[in-house]
C-alpha positions as CSV (number, residue, x, y, z in Angstrom):
1,M,0.0,0.0,0.0
2,T,1.4,3.4,-1.0
3,R,0.0,6.4,0.9
4,F,-0.2,9.9,-0.6
5,L,-1.1,13.2,0.9
6,F,-2.1,15.9,-1.6
7,A,-1.9,19.4,-0.2
8,S,-1.6,21.9,-3.1
9,D,-2.5,25.5,-3.2
10,S,-4.9,26.5,-6.0
11,F,-3.6,27.7,-9.4
12,K,-5.4,31.0,-9.4
13,G,-7.8,31.4,-12.2
14,T,-7.4,27.8,-13.5
15,L,-7.4,24.9,-11.0
16,S,-8.7,24.8,-7.4
17,S,-7.0,22.8,-4.6
18,A,-9.9,20.3,-4.8
19,Q,-9.5,19.8,-8.6
20,I,-5.8,19.3,-8.3
21,A,-6.3,16.7,-5.6
22,E,-8.8,14.8,-7.8
23,I,-6.3,14.8,-10.8
24,L,-3.5,13.6,-8.5
25,E,-5.6,10.7,-7.2
26,D,-6.7,9.7,-10.7
27,E,-3.2,9.6,-12.0
28,A,-1.8,7.8,-8.9
29,R,-4.4,5.0,-9.2
30,K,-3.4,4.5,-12.8
31,V,0.2,3.7,-11.8
32,F,0.1,2.2,-8.3
33,P,-1.9,-1.0,-7.7
34,E,-2.8,-0.2,-4.1
35,V,-3.0,3.4,-2.9
36,E,-4.4,5.4,-0.1
37,C,-5.0,9.1,-0.8
38,A,-5.7,11.9,1.6
39,A,-6.4,15.5,0.3
40,L,-6.1,18.7,2.2
41,P,-7.2,21.9,0.4
42,I,-4.7,24.5,1.5
43,A,-4.0,28.3,1.4
44,D,-1.6,30.7,3.0
45,G,-4.0,33.3,4.4
46,G,-5.0,34.8,1.1
47,E,-7.9,34.0,-1.2
48,G,-9.4,30.5,-0.5
49,T,-8.3,30.3,3.1
50,V,-11.9,30.1,4.6
51,E,-12.8,27.4,2.0
52,A,-9.7,25.4,2.9
53,V,-10.3,25.6,6.6
54,L,-13.9,24.6,6.4
55,A,-13.1,21.8,4.0
56,A,-10.6,20.4,6.5
57,C,-12.5,21.1,9.8
58,G,-16.2,21.3,8.9
59,G,-18.3,24.3,9.9
60,D,-20.7,26.7,8.2
61,Y,-20.5,29.8,5.9
62,V,-22.1,33.0,7.0
63,S,-23.0,35.4,4.1
64,V,-23.2,39.2,4.6
65,L,-23.8,42.1,2.2
66,V,-20.9,44.5,2.7
67,E,-19.1,47.3,0.9
68,G,-16.7,46.5,-1.8
69,P,-13.2,47.8,-2.2
70,L,-14.4,50.8,-4.4
71,G,-17.8,51.1,-2.8
72,G,-21.0,49.5,-3.9
73,S,-22.1,46.2,-2.4
74,V,-20.7,42.7,-2.5
75,E,-21.9,39.5,-0.9
76,A,-19.1,38.1,1.2
77,S,-18.8,35.0,3.5
78,Y,-16.9,34.1,6.6
79,G,-16.7,30.7,8.3
80,I,-17.7,29.4,11.7
81,L,-16.0,26.2,12.9
82,P,-17.8,23.6,14.9
83,D,-16.2,24.7,18.1
84,G,-17.3,28.3,17.6
85,R,-14.1,29.8,16.3
86,C,-14.5,32.2,13.4
87,I,-12.3,32.7,10.3
88,I,-12.7,35.8,8.2
89,E,-10.9,36.3,4.9
90,L,-10.1,39.9,3.7
91,A,-10.1,38.9,0.1
92,A,-13.8,38.0,0.3
93,A,-14.8,41.6,0.9
94,S,-11.8,43.7,-0.1
95,G,-10.0,41.5,-2.5
96,I,-8.2,42.4,-5.7
97,T,-10.4,40.0,-7.7
98,L,-13.4,42.1,-6.9
99,V,-12.0,45.1,-8.9
100,E,-11.6,45.2,-12.7
101,R,-8.0,45.6,-13.5
102,D,-8.4,49.0,-15.2
103,R,-10.2,50.4,-12.1
104,L,-7.5,49.4,-9.6
105,N,-6.4,52.4,-7.6
106,P,-4.8,52.0,-4.1
107,L,-5.6,55.7,-3.3
108,R,-9.3,55.0,-3.6
109,T,-9.8,51.4,-2.3
110,S,-10.8,50.7,1.3
111,T,-11.1,47.7,3.7
112,V,-14.5,48.9,5.0
113,G,-16.2,45.7,3.9
114,F,-13.7,43.6,5.7
115,G,-14.4,45.5,8.9
116,Q,-18.1,45.0,8.3
117,L,-17.5,41.2,8.2
118,I,-15.6,41.4,11.5
119,R,-18.3,43.6,13.1
120,H,-21.0,41.1,12.0
121,A,-19.1,38.2,13.5
122,L,-18.5,39.9,16.8
123,E,-22.1,41.1,17.0
124,H,-23.2,37.5,16.6
125,G,-21.0,36.1,19.4
126,A,-17.7,35.3,17.8
127,R,-14.9,35.7,20.4
128,S,-12.0,33.6,18.9
129,V,-11.4,35.2,15.5
130,Y,-8.9,34.3,12.8
131,L,-8.3,37.0,10.2
132,A,-6.9,35.8,6.9
133,L,-4.9,38.6,5.2
134,G,-3.9,38.4,1.6
135,G,-5.1,39.1,-1.9
136,S,-6.2,42.6,-1.1
137,A,-7.0,45.5,-3.5
138,T,-6.2,48.0,-0.7
139,N,-3.4,50.1,0.7
140,D,-5.3,51.9,3.4
141,G,-3.5,50.6,6.4
142,G,-6.7,49.0,7.5
143,M,-8.3,52.4,8.2
144,G,-11.5,51.4,6.5
145,A,-11.9,48.2,8.5
146,L,-11.2,50.0,11.8
147,R,-13.7,52.7,10.8
148,A,-16.3,50.0,10.4
149,L,-15.5,48.9,14.0
150,G,-15.9,52.3,15.4
151,V,-12.5,54.0,15.2
152,R,-12.5,57.6,14.0
153,F,-9.7,59.1,12.0
154,L,-9.6,62.9,12.1
155,A,-8.0,65.4,9.8
156,A,-6.4,68.6,11.2
157,Q,-9.6,70.5,10.6
158,G,-11.4,67.9,12.8
159,N,-13.4,66.3,10.0
160,E,-13.7,62.5,10.0
161,L,-11.8,60.7,7.2
162,Y,-13.4,57.9,5.3
163,G,-10.6,55.4,5.4
164,R,-9.1,55.1,1.9
165,G,-5.4,55.1,0.9
166,E,-5.6,58.8,0.0
167,D,-6.6,59.6,3.6
168,L,-3.4,58.2,5.2
169,S,-1.5,61.4,4.8
170,K,-4.4,63.5,6.2
171,I,-4.6,61.8,9.6
172,A,-3.9,64.2,12.4
173,S,-5.4,62.3,15.3
174,L,-7.6,59.2,16.0
175,D,-10.3,58.4,18.5
176,V,-11.0,54.9,19.8
177,S,-13.7,55.8,22.3
178,D,-16.4,54.3,20.0
179,L,-14.5,51.1,19.2
180,M,-17.1,48.4,19.6
181,P,-16.7,46.9,23.1
182,E,-16.8,43.3,21.8
183,V,-13.3,43.9,20.4
184,A,-11.9,43.8,23.9
185,E,-13.7,40.6,24.6
186,A,-12.3,38.8,21.6
187,T,-9.0,37.2,20.7
188,F,-7.7,37.9,17.2
189,I,-5.1,35.8,15.3
190,V,-3.9,37.2,12.0
191,M,-2.9,34.7,9.3
192,C,-0.3,36.5,7.2
193,D,1.0,35.3,3.9
194,V,3.9,37.8,4.0
195,T,6.3,39.1,6.6
196,N,6.8,42.6,5.2
197,P,6.9,45.6,7.5
198,L,4.5,48.5,7.1
199,V,6.9,51.1,5.6
200,G,10.2,51.2,3.8
201,P,11.6,49.5,0.7
202,K,10.2,46.1,1.8
203,G,6.9,47.7,3.1
204,A,3.3,47.3,2.0
205,T,3.4,50.2,-0.5
206,A,6.7,49.6,-2.1
207,V,6.3,45.9,-2.6
208,F,2.6,45.3,-3.2
209,G,1.4,48.8,-4.3
210,P,2.3,48.4,-8.0
211,Q,0.2,45.2,-8.4
212,K,-2.7,47.1,-6.9
213,G,-2.6,49.7,-9.7
214,G,-0.4,52.3,-8.1
215,S,1.7,54.7,-10.2
216,V,5.1,56.0,-9.1
217,E,3.5,59.2,-8.0
218,Q,0.7,57.4,-6.1
219,L,3.1,55.1,-4.4
220,A,5.2,58.0,-3.2
221,E,2.0,59.7,-1.8
222,L,0.9,56.4,-0.1
223,E,4.3,55.8,1.5
224,R,4.3,59.3,3.0
225,G,0.8,58.6,4.2
226,M,1.7,55.3,5.7
227,I,4.7,56.8,7.6
228,N,2.3,59.5,9.0
229,Y,-0.2,56.7,9.9
230,A,2.5,54.8,11.8
231,Q,3.5,58.0,13.7
232,V,0.0,58.8,14.7
233,I,-0.6,55.2,16.0
234,K,2.7,55.3,18.0
235,R,1.9,58.8,19.4
236,T,-1.7,57.8,20.4
237,L,-1.6,54.1,21.3
238,G,2.1,53.7,22.1
239,V,2.4,50.9,19.6
240,D,5.2,51.0,17.0
241,V,4.0,49.2,13.9
242,A,6.4,50.7,11.3
243,D,8.9,47.8,11.2
244,L,6.7,45.0,12.7
245,A,7.0,41.8,10.7
246,G,3.7,41.2,8.9
247,A,2.4,44.7,9.5
248,G,2.5,45.3,5.7
249,A,0.2,42.4,5.0
250,A,-2.9,43.3,3.0
251,G,-1.8,46.9,2.5
252,G,-1.2,47.5,6.2
253,M,-4.1,45.6,7.6
254,G,-1.6,43.6,9.7
255,A,-0.5,46.9,11.4
256,A,-4.1,47.8,12.1
257,A,-4.9,44.4,13.6
258,A,-1.8,44.5,15.8
259,A,-2.3,48.0,17.1
260,F,-6.1,48.2,17.5
261,L,-7.2,44.6,18.0
262,S,-4.1,43.4,20.0
263,A,-3.9,40.6,17.4
264,N,-1.2,38.0,17.3
265,L,0.4,37.9,13.8
266,V,1.3,34.4,12.7
267,S,2.3,32.5,9.5
268,G,-0.9,31.9,7.5
269,I,0.2,28.6,6.1
270,D,1.4,27.3,9.5
271,C,-1.8,28.4,11.2
272,L,-3.9,26.7,8.6
273,M,-1.9,23.5,8.8
274,D,-2.3,23.4,12.6
275,L,-6.1,24.0,12.3
276,A,-6.4,21.2,9.8
277,H,-4.1,18.8,11.8
278,F,-1.7,18.6,8.8
279,D,1.0,16.8,10.9
280,D,-1.3,13.9,11.7
281,L,-2.2,13.5,8.0
282,L,1.5,13.7,7.1
283,A,2.5,11.0,9.7
284,R,0.3,8.5,7.7
285,A,1.8,9.4,4.3
286,D,4.7,7.9,2.4
287,Y,4.8,10.9,0.0
288,C,3.4,14.4,0.0
289,F,2.5,16.5,-3.1
290,T,2.1,20.2,-3.1
291,G,2.4,23.2,-5.5
292,E,1.2,26.6,-6.6
293,G,0.7,28.5,-9.8
294,R,4.3,29.8,-9.9
295,V,7.3,29.0,-7.8
296,D,9.6,32.0,-7.3
297,A,11.6,33.8,-4.6
298,Q,8.4,34.6,-2.7
299,S,7.7,30.9,-2.4
300,L,10.6,30.6,0.0
301,D,9.0,33.0,2.5
302,G,5.6,32.5,4.1
303,K,3.8,30.9,1.2
304,V,2.1,27.5,1.0
305,L,5.1,25.7,-0.6
306,S,7.6,26.8,2.1
307,G,5.3,25.9,4.9
308,V,4.6,22.4,3.5
309,A,8.3,21.9,2.8
310,R,9.2,22.7,6.4
311,R,6.8,20.2,7.8
312,C,7.9,17.5,5.3
313,A,11.5,18.1,6.1
314,S,10.8,17.7,9.8
315,A,8.9,14.5,9.2
316,S,11.4,13.2,6.7
317,T,8.6,12.7,4.2
318,P,9.5,13.1,0.5
319,L,7.8,16.2,-1.1
320,Y,7.0,16.4,-4.8
321,V,6.1,19.9,-6.1
322,I,4.0,20.3,-9.3
323,T,3.8,24.0,-10.3
324,G,2.5,25.9,-13.3
325,S,5.9,27.5,-13.9
326,I,9.2,28.3,-12.1
327,S,11.6,31.2,-11.9
328,N,15.4,30.9,-12.2
329,D,15.9,30.7,-8.5
330,A,13.3,28.0,-7.8
331,H,16.0,25.3,-7.4
332,R,16.8,26.8,-4.0
333,L,13.7,25.0,-2.8
334,L,15.6,21.7,-3.2
335,D,17.6,22.7,-0.1
336,R,14.4,23.5,1.8
337,G,12.7,20.2,2.0
338,V,11.6,19.7,-1.6
339,T,12.5,16.3,-3.1
340,A,11.7,17.2,-6.7
341,L,10.2,20.1,-8.6
342,Y,8.2,19.7,-11.8
343,P,6.9,22.7,-13.8
344,C,3.8,22.0,-16.0
345,V,5.2,24.2,-18.9
346,D,8.5,25.6,-19.8
347,A,9.5,29.3,-19.8
348,S,8.9,29.7,-23.5
349,T,5.2,28.8,-23.3
350,P,2.9,32.0,-23.7
351,L,0.9,32.7,-20.5
352,E,-2.4,32.6,-22.4
353,E,-1.6,29.2,-23.8
354,A,-0.6,27.8,-20.4
355,L,-3.8,29.1,-18.7
356,A,-6.0,27.7,-21.5
357,H,-4.5,24.2,-21.1
358,A,-3.9,24.3,-17.4
359,E,-5.8,21.0,-16.6
360,E,-4.3,19.1,-19.5
361,N,-0.8,20.3,-18.6
362,Y,-1.2,19.5,-14.9
363,R,-2.6,16.0,-15.6
364,R,0.3,15.2,-18.0
365,T,2.9,16.3,-15.5
366,A,1.2,14.4,-12.7
367,A,1.3,11.2,-14.8
368,R,5.0,11.7,-15.5
369,V,5.8,12.2,-11.8
370,F,3.9,9.1,-10.7
371,N,5.5,7.0,-13.4
372,E,9.0,8.2,-12.4
373,L,8.2,7.5,-8.8
374,S,7.0,4.0,-9.6
375,R,10.1,3.2,-11.6
376,Q,12.3,4.5,-8.9
377,N,10.6,2.3,-6.3
378,A,10.9,-0.7,-8.5
379,E,14.6,-0.1,-9.0
380,E,15.2,0.3,-5.3
381,A,13.3,-3.0,-4.6
382,E,15.5,-5.0,-6.9
């Protein structure tokens, strides 16, 4: 009996974690006469985290009509686990996939909707709350979310600011007297998919602002605003979030959670694997398979692949990685617990073609991996 554990991230826009697990099991059963397959949908704190946790642990979705990143209304869901713990995903209400690419503008987007989800959960009794940060369209420092929870951000003239990226530089003071009392009664754990600080060359604005539509001029304005924001928080609350690891997650939402919600910032992938009892599943597996849409330098720090690789290395379980494509530095993962790395397409394949044939390419690569593994086992048995 050969036992496999399939724990792959989704390939965004093409294959879900569940689809990938189905393909892997199909191809494994074609090659190995007796197999036992376990599948764990997985994510790193970004889009798909609630789905992955509920798939692993059970629980229920709660749907709420909230404000989208650029206003208007979106229907967003969060999860309630069987033991009453709550998991809320920022991408569901304030995610980049909710905004058309030509409308992305980090000066105008806000996390108000994410805050409305948190408010709803607290008002309905949630007191152990996991906040999954990642995949945001925002760079507002979490101002919008905090405003939805009762925090008031004031300009020099005394007028209240809405809580968009453009408001960061206008903050002169803040008022937490109307912060909903349930916040103090709750415990917050932030699942971060990055370790970036709030400001500086590795901060929220510099690293992630461009992918959210920010121009050079806009990013300079946002960085000045984020520095001002950090200074006001330190002056008012006595909390220094500027260089805090993970503070830059989701356009600064990590900083907001740490300073205003007394949240504990943890690795998103490690937190999810603990919630889903990943180590117990791994202990029963002979081989583990994982992957993500593209393996690059970021895969080494806080992403799904790095988290799974650490656990497999600790358990001495061979780890096979099937990915859409790889960067030139992907081989570094072979020193981080990865046994073998298989891209579905080579670097010369046009992106549109790779996306159009994602399932076909993945299935072909999976078949190749299982056949190679079978031959290797046969040679070792001789």
